[in-house]
C-alpha positions, 0 to 999 in steps of 0.5 A: 500499499502506498499513500501520499502524505501531507503536512497534516497527516499523522504519518508526517506529524508523528504516529503510533508506530515506533521509529526504527531507523533512517537511510539515505540512498544516493547511488540509484543508477542500478536497482536498489533495495532497502538492504543495500548499503545506504550512503547514510543510516541503516539497512532494513536488516539492521533495524530492531524488530521488523518494520511494518512501513516506511516513509519515503521521500525522493530528492533531486530526480524522480524514481521508479519503484516496484514490489513485484518480484517478477518485474525490475524497475527501470527508467520507464518501468514501475510506479513513479515516486515524484521528488519532494513528495513523502510517500508511506509504503506499507507491506513487505519492505524487503520486496521494495526496489527502485531505480532513478528515472534520471541521474542524481536521485536521492531516496530518503527512507524512515522505517516505522513500526519495529518492535 
């Protein structure tokens, strides 16, 4: 499930889930996932417990993503994350993969819900 957040939403202002960690991915020209080594922060597997959602914000360039194990995202394949928008992804975070649509995209991820 993906939801677009606004400043008034609980998912931005604070929420009932516990924060689990943060990651910043800067090398996005090849397909990435949340267990790849981020430029800053934690991989998914380094979070305590099992995060149940992620807040995702893309900077600089748009990014294409998929959580379909049979389809790799590509510059023109997959769902679009627009730069500057905060998205909430709920589901199996280990299935989430992305790639930049154009050079220099940055992906910020805030893990939520680990126990």
